[in-house]
TORTORGU-679935 format. One record per residue (C-alpha): residue number from 0; x, y, z. Coordinates in nm, 2 decimals. Example, Ala and Ser with C-alpha at 12.3 -4.5 7.8 and 13.67 -1.06 7.14 Angstrom:
2
<site 0 <1.23 -0.45 0.78>>
<site 1 <1.37 -0.11 0.71>>
END
This chain:
209
<site 0 <1.05 0.53 -3.42>>
<site 1 <0.90 0.40 -3.75>>
<site 2 <0.82 0.55 -4.08>>
<site 3 <0.51 0.40 -4.21>>
<site 4 <0.37 0.42 -4.57>>
<site 5 <0.10 0.26 -4.75>>
<site 6 <-0.01 0.20 -5.11>>
<site 7 <-0.38 0.13 -5.21>>
<site 8 <-0.46 -0.04 -5.53>>
<site 9 <-0.82 -0.03 -5.65>>
<site 10 <-0.96 -0.28 -5.89>>
<site 11 <-1.30 -0.26 -6.04>>
<site 12 <-1.48 -0.58 -6.16>>
<site 13 <-1.80 -0.60 -6.36>>
<site 14 <-2.05 -0.84 -6.23>>
<site 15 <-2.30 -0.95 -6.50>>
<site 16 <-2.67 -0.94 -6.45>>
<site 17 <-2.81 -1.26 -6.33>>
<site 18 <-3.18 -1.35 -6.31>>
<site 19 <-3.35 -1.06 -6.11>>
<site 20 <-3.03 -0.89 -6.01>>
<site 21 <-2.90 -0.61 -6.23>>
<site 22 <-2.54 -0.58 -6.35>>
<site 23 <-2.31 -0.40 -6.09>>
<site 24 <-1.94 -0.29 -6.07>>
<site 25 <-1.77 -0.45 -5.76>>
<site 26 <-1.48 -0.24 -5.63>>
<site 27 <-1.19 -0.44 -5.46>>
<site 28 <-0.92 -0.25 -5.27>>
<site 29 <-0.57 -0.38 -5.18>>
<site 30 <-0.36 -0.20 -4.93>>
<site 31 <0.01 -0.27 -4.87>>
<site 32 <0.19 -0.12 -4.57>>
<site 33 <0.57 -0.09 -4.54>>
<site 34 <0.77 0.04 -4.25>>
<site 35 <1.13 0.17 -4.20>>
<site 36 <1.31 0.21 -3.88>>
<site 37 <1.40 0.57 -3.80>>
<site 38 <1.75 0.52 -3.67>>
<site 39 <1.80 0.87 -3.54>>
<site 40 <1.48 0.85 -3.34>>
<site 41 <1.58 0.51 -3.19>>
<site 42 <1.92 0.66 -3.09>>
<site 43 <1.75 0.95 -2.92>>
<site 44 <1.53 0.72 -2.72>>
<site 45 <1.81 0.50 -2.61>>
<site 46 <2.00 0.81 -2.48>>
<site 47 <1.70 0.92 -2.28>>
<site 48 <1.60 0.56 -2.16>>
<site 49 <1.59 0.54 -1.78>>
<site 50 <1.57 0.92 -1.73>>
<site 51 <1.32 1.07 -1.50>>
<site 52 <1.19 1.42 -1.46>>
<site 53 <1.18 1.54 -1.10>>
<site 54 <0.99 1.84 -0.98>>
<site 55 <1.00 2.01 -0.64>>
<site 56 <0.92 2.34 -0.47>>
<site 57 <1.23 2.31 -0.25>>
<site 58 <1.54 2.51 -0.34>>
<site 59 <1.84 2.33 -0.47>>
<site 60 <2.04 2.43 -0.16>>
<site 61 <1.79 2.25 0.06>>
<site 62 <1.72 1.95 -0.15>>
<site 63 <1.99 1.87 -0.41>>
<site 64 <1.93 1.63 -0.70>>
<site 65 <2.09 1.33 -0.52>>
<site 66 <1.88 1.37 -0.21>>
<site 67 <1.57 1.43 -0.42>>
<site 68 <1.63 1.10 -0.62>>
<site 69 <1.68 0.92 -0.29>>
<site 70 <1.35 1.06 -0.15>>
<site 71 <1.17 0.96 -0.46>>
<site 72 <1.30 0.60 -0.44>>
<site 73 <1.11 0.59 -0.10>>
<site 74 <0.79 0.71 -0.24>>
<site 75 <0.63 0.37 -0.20>>
<site 76 <0.63 0.44 0.17>>
<site 77 <0.41 0.73 0.14>>
<site 78 <0.20 0.55 -0.12>>
<site 79 <0.15 0.27 0.15>>
<site 80 <0.06 0.53 0.40>>
<site 81 <-0.22 0.66 0.18>>
<site 82 <-0.34 0.30 0.12>>
<site 83 <-0.37 0.26 0.49>>
<site 84 <-0.58 0.57 0.51>>
<site 85 <-0.82 0.45 0.24>>
<site 86 <-0.85 0.09 0.36>>
<site 87 <-0.80 -0.11 0.68>>
<site 88 <-0.75 -0.03 0.96>>
<site 89 <-0.81 0.35 0.93>>
<site 90 <-1.10 0.33 0.68>>
<site 91 <-1.12 0.68 0.56>>
<site 92 <-1.33 0.59 0.27>>
<site 93 <-1.62 0.60 0.21>>
<site 94 <-1.67 0.94 0.39>>
<site 95 <-2.03 1.01 0.47>>
<site 96 <-1.98 1.38 0.58>>
<site 97 <-2.14 1.69 0.44>>
<site 98 <-1.96 1.96 0.63>>
<site 99 <-1.60 2.06 0.54>>
<site 100 <-1.50 2.11 0.89>>
<site 101 <-1.62 1.76 0.99>>
<site 102 <-1.42 1.62 0.70>>
<site 103 <-1.11 1.81 0.80>>
<site 104 <-1.14 1.70 1.16>>
<site 105 <-1.18 1.33 1.04>>
<site 106 <-0.87 1.36 0.82>>
<site 107 <-0.67 1.50 1.11>>
<site 108 <-0.79 1.23 1.35>>
<site 109 <-0.70 0.96 1.10>>
<site 110 <-0.36 1.12 1.03>>
<site 111 <-0.27 1.08 1.40>>
<site 112 <-0.37 0.71 1.37>>
<site 113 <-0.14 0.68 1.06>>
<site 114 <0.16 0.83 1.25>>
<site 115 <0.10 0.58 1.53>>
<site 116 <0.09 0.28 1.30>>
<site 117 <0.40 0.41 1.12>>
<site 118 <0.60 0.46 1.44>>
<site 119 <0.51 0.13 1.59>>
<site 120 <0.62 -0.05 1.27>>
<site 121 <0.94 0.15 1.26>>
<site 122 <1.04 0.10 1.62>>
<site 123 <0.98 -0.27 1.61>>
<site 124 <1.17 -0.32 1.27>>
<site 125 <1.46 -0.12 1.40>>
<site 126 <1.48 -0.31 1.72>>
<site 127 <1.47 -0.65 1.54>>
<site 128 <1.75 -0.53 1.30>>
<site 129 <1.96 -0.42 1.59>>
<site 130 <1.92 -0.76 1.76>>
<site 131 <1.96 -0.95 1.42>>
<site 132 <1.64 -1.13 1.53>>
<site 133 <1.31 -1.24 1.39>>
<site 134 <0.96 -1.24 1.53>>
<site 135 <0.74 -1.54 1.50>>
<site 136 <0.38 -1.61 1.59>>
<site 137 <0.21 -1.32 1.40>>
<site 138 <0.07 -1.53 1.13>>
<site 139 <-0.25 -1.72 1.20>>
<site 140 <-0.22 -2.09 1.12>>
<site 141 <0.15 -2.07 1.07>>
<site 142 <0.30 -2.00 1.42>>
<site 143 <0.65 -2.09 1.32>>
<site 144 <0.66 -1.83 1.04>>
<site 145 <0.91 -1.55 1.14>>
<site 146 <0.97 -1.20 0.99>>
<site 147 <1.21 -0.92 1.05>>
<site 148 <0.96 -0.67 0.90>>
<site 149 <0.64 -0.70 1.09>>
<site 150 <0.36 -0.47 1.01>>
<site 151 <0.19 -0.26 1.26>>
<site 152 <-0.14 -0.42 1.19>>
<site 153 <-0.02 -0.76 1.28>>
<site 154 <0.15 -0.64 1.59>>
<site 155 <-0.18 -0.49 1.71>>
<site 156 <-0.37 -0.80 1.61>>
<site 157 <-0.16 -1.00 1.85>>
<site 158 <-0.33 -0.81 2.13>>
<site 159 <-0.70 -0.85 2.03>>
<site 160 <-0.78 -1.14 2.26>>
<site 161 <-0.69 -0.95 2.58>>
<site 162 <-0.99 -0.89 2.79>>
<site 163 <-1.04 -0.71 3.12>>
<site 164 <-1.34 -0.85 3.32>>
<site 165 <-1.48 -0.63 3.60>>
<site 166 <-1.75 -0.79 3.84>>
<site 167 <-1.92 -0.55 4.08>>
<site 168 <-2.04 -0.71 4.41>>
<site 169 <-2.20 -0.57 4.71>>
<site 170 <-1.89 -0.49 4.91>>
<site 171 <-1.61 -0.55 4.65>>
<site 172 <-1.50 -0.52 4.30>>
<site 173 <-1.32 -0.81 4.14>>
<site 174 <-1.11 -0.78 3.82>>
<site 175 <-0.94 -1.04 3.60>>
<site 176 <-0.72 -0.96 3.30>>
<site 177 <-0.62 -1.21 3.03>>
<site 178 <-0.26 -1.31 3.10>>
<site 179 <-0.01 -1.18 2.85>>
<site 180 <0.15 -1.44 2.62>>
<site 181 <0.51 -1.47 2.53>>
<site 182 <0.45 -1.31 2.19>>
<site 183 <0.27 -1.02 2.34>>
<site 184 <0.55 -0.97 2.60>>
<site 185 <0.81 -0.98 2.32>>
<site 186 <0.62 -0.72 2.12>>
<site 187 <0.60 -0.49 2.42>>
<site 188 <0.98 -0.54 2.47>>
<site 189 <1.05 -0.45 2.11>>
<site 190 <0.84 -0.13 2.14>>
<site 191 <1.01 -0.04 2.47>>
<site 192 <0.69 -0.07 2.67>>
<site 193 <0.65 -0.22 3.01>>
<site 194 <0.39 -0.49 3.07>>
<site 195 <0.28 -0.27 3.35>>
<site 196 <0.05 -0.09 3.09>>
<site 197 <-0.17 -0.39 3.10>>
<site 198 <-0.09 -0.57 3.43>>
<site 199 <-0.17 -0.24 3.64>>
<site 200 <-0.53 -0.28 3.52>>
<site 201 <-0.55 -0.58 3.75>>
<site 202 <-0.35 -0.67 4.06>>
<site 203 <-0.39 -1.03 4.03>>
<site 204 <-0.48 -1.23 3.72>>
<site 205 <-0.35 -1.57 3.82>>
<site 206 <-0.70 -1.69 3.86>>
<site 207 <-1.04 -1.61 3.72>>
<site 208 <-1.27 -1.42 3.96>>
END
């Protein structure tokens, strides 16, 4: 958008001989740069400013431009999913596998886990939005902090302290399950899960064995 030009001026100056140094010619160069705005180029850039190029292998009948633009605006969701694959909790990288079939199998297994995380998050957020409610207690050190958009990772972390203890005795087996907290029961309700998925592991957890 700029036209640049420069002009170089060369000056030669003779330096006289001094003591043991011979006489020399010193060359001094002076460069001047000027610029001029290309108004036509600026107008072209302004007309194209904000435009994006979209490419897809879908026919226009199935994916018109408006739908393609809306899908692109949700691209961050896909990028976040790939971030989950590469980092916690799926930890796809680094991959220490030599065989292609092993790498393919690991990718497929991790993709199932990714779908589970995405579905848990979607269901919980949709339920909170329908109830116009917030969920508190997910943030360590700040139990009163509430959110309408909990992540699947934080939802799962709320259950990490649950422990099933099984004691094998001579004539009987005793079990104890960590009682579910109000937060855990609330999360199960948001996901349309019954507390029975935990409580059926132990008939009576009111007292430790």
